Residue, then its C-alpha position, 0 to 999 in steps of 0.5 A: m523523497k521520491h519513492h517508488y511504493v508497491v503496495q498489497a492493499i485491501m480496498r472495499h467496493w461495494s461493500q466488499d472487501f478486495q485486495s489487490s497489488m498498487g503503486a504509488v509515487c511519494t514520500l513514505e509520510e504522503l503514502s497513507v493518504v495517498l492511498k486513502h484517497k484511492g479508498v485504500r483500508s491498509y496496506k502492506i509493503k511490498k516494494i520500494d523503488e526496486d527493492p523487495v521487501a524482506d517477509w512483507e507477506k508476515s508484516d502487519w497490516i497497516v491501517a491508510 
């Protein structure tokens, strides 16, 4: 089932890393691939659909 994921992403642009929030509509199995295509190096899931993920700031970074 597809969901709307909001993630805090680390991306690389012109040899510099930066963080940005972004969203994707996909299945959990597709999420890493979708984010990798967008240039995301690692991410933390902040919200799934409209439900915030508790203590997302303290979770480990997931490599895309």
